[in-house]
C-alpha positions in Angstrom: -13.1 -6.8 20.6 -13.1 -9.7 18.1 -13.0 -9.4 14.3 -16.5 -10.9 14.2 -17.8 -8.2 16.5 -16.3 -5.5 14.3 -17.7 -7.0 11.2 -21.2 -7.2 12.8 -20.9 -3.5 13.8 -19.9 -2.6 10.2 -22.8 -4.6 8.8 -25.2 -2.8 11.1 -24.1 0.7 9.9 -26.3 2.8 7.5 -25.2 2.5 3.9 -23.5 5.9 3.9 -21.3 5.0 6.9 -20.5 1.6 5.4 -19.2 3.3 2.3 -16.9 5.4 4.5 -15.6 2.3 6.1 -15.0 0.6 2.8 -13.4 3.7 1.3 -11.0 3.9 4.3 -10.0 0.2 4.0 -9.6 0.5 0.2 -7.5 3.6 0.4 -5.3 2.3 3.2 -4.8 -1.3 1.7 -4.7 -0.7 -2.0 -1.4 0.5 -3.6 -1.7 3.9 -5.2 -1.1 4.5 -8.9 2.6 5.3 -8.5 3.2 2.1 -6.6 1.2 0.0 -9.1 3.3 1.4 -11.9 6.6 0.8 -10.0 5.6 -2.8 -9.5 5.3 -3.3 -13.2 8.7 -1.8 -14.1 11.4 -4.0 -15.5 14.2 -3.9 -13.0 16.3 -6.6 -14.6 18.9 -4.0 -15.8 18.8 -1.8 -12.7 22.0 -1.5 -10.8 22.5 -3.8 -7.8 24.2 -2.8 -4.6 25.8 -5.1 -2.0 25.5 -2.4 0.7 24.1 1.1 1.3 27.4 2.7 0.8 27.5 1.8 -2.8 24.1 3.3 -3.4 25.0 6.5 -1.6 28.2 6.8 -3.6 26.1 6.6 -6.9 23.6 9.1 -5.6 26.3 11.6 -4.8 27.5 11.7 -8.5 
């Protein structure tokens, strides 16, 4: 099935069903509040690791 065919099917849905489709797409494609906040954090002073072992060592402390 092509994207055009899917779009036409969605356009043909009753309003209530369209809202369900839009809600599904929004919920699955939009970052949640925690992610949006994390994206705004200043990480310039965060520790940097060259490999996973360094990170694991710090986590064990």
